[in-house]
N, C-alpha and C positions, 0 to 999 in steps of 0.2 A: 439684127439682133442675132449674137453666135449664139450656136448651142450652149458652148460654156455661159454666156451670160443669162440665155434663158433657165437652165439647171440652178443657178446661182439666186434667181429671181424669187423662183419656183418652192427653193428650198426654204428660205427667207420665209413667206408664204406660208408654208405649211407648218414650218416651225413654230411662226408667232398663232395661225389660230389653234394648233394644238397643247402650245405651253411648253413645247419640250427645245431640248439644245438640237442644236442646225447639223450636228456632228452623230447624231443618230441617226438622220436620214441619209441611206446610200441607196444607188439605183436598186438594187435586188430586196430593198425594204418592204414587206407589206403595213401596207398604211394602217390595215386594223390590227397591227403588231405594236403598231406605233400608239395606239388608246383610240385609233378612233373607230366609229359606229355608223352604219350607213346614215343617218343623219347628218354626222360631221363631213359624210364624203362628199355630198350635194352640197353645206354650205360653200365647203371649199370650191368644189366646180364653178360655185359663181362669183366668189370670189376671184377665182383664173379666168371668168368671164368679163368682168368687170375689171382686171387691170391690164388683161388684156385682148380689150377692146372682139372679141369671138362669143358665137353661140357653142357650146356643149348640149349637146343633147341626150337623154336619159337613157338611151340605149349607149351610147358612148361612157357615161358614168357609168354604168352600171357592170363594164367590161375593167373597169379600175381595180389595180389589186395592188401594184407595187409605184414603187416611186421612179420606176424607168416608163410605166405605163401613163401615167400621168405625164411625164416628159416627151414620150415619142406619141401622143395627141398634142398638146401645145405646140411643138416644131414641125407638126404637120400643119393644124389650123394657121400658124403665123408665119409658116417657112423660111423658119430662122436657116441660118448660114453653119455650115462646119460641125 
């Protein structure tokens, strides 16, 4: 999976979970500015675990602030290209 494919898949998942337009999600966008609360972030992390067959630890979830943070963590865990 390329980084761009990862970004698109993560953007779609996040938009679906938060019931927002995908266009609202940019790399620098704060997850909390999109309407998420701490419980939403936990649920979103679990969604990513299921979809990408990875494990995201609580300490890693606590570090998530922006969409770019999500992409960085996911790309490290799945070893995406480019």
